[in-house]
DRENMARKE-484647 format. One record per residue (C-alpha): x, y, z; residue in one letter; residue number from 1. Coordinates in pm, whole numbers, padded with zeros to 5 digits. Layout:
<recs>
X  Y  Z  a  NUM .
...
</recs>
This chain:
<recs>
01311  02285  -01671  k  1 .
01207  02060  -01369  r  2 .
00939  01794  -01418  e  3 .
00628  01876  -01253  p  4 .
00550  01660  -00930  f  5 .
00374  01364  -01071  s  6 .
00144  01116  -00873  i  7 .
00247  00832  -01086  l  8 .
00628  00859  -01034  s  9 .
00541  00874  -00651  l  10 .
00312  00558  -00675  l  11 .
00610  00369  -00848  k  12 .
00831  00398  -00533  s  13 .
00761  00195  -00220  p  14 .
00805  00497  -00017  m  15 .
00540  00683  -00210  g  16 .
00300  00375  -00164  l  17 .
00362  00379  00212  m  18 .
00290  00748  00237  v  19 .
-00013  00726  00033  g  20 .
-00146  00438  00226  f  21 .
-00090  00621  00557  m  22 .
-00287  00928  00417  l  23 .
-00555  00711  00292  v  24 .
-00583  00540  00651  a  25 .
-00590  00873  00808  v  26 .
-00886  00994  00609  f  27 .
-01086  00670  00602  l  28 .
-01028  00558  00971  l  29 .
-01271  00857  01117  p  30 .
-01534  00761  00858  k  31 .
-01515  00399  00947  l  32 .
-01544  00475  01312  m  33 .
-01850  00681  01262  e  34 .
-02012  00388  01082  n  35 .
-01951  00132  01346  l  36 .
</recs>
């Protein structure tokens, strides 16, 4: 049986951290721009 997709295993890999950071930036940048 396959192990379900886990956020923790993704966070432990540098590639996962990069992707996560990019996603956070994409979501946060528009909000920050509105506040400026």
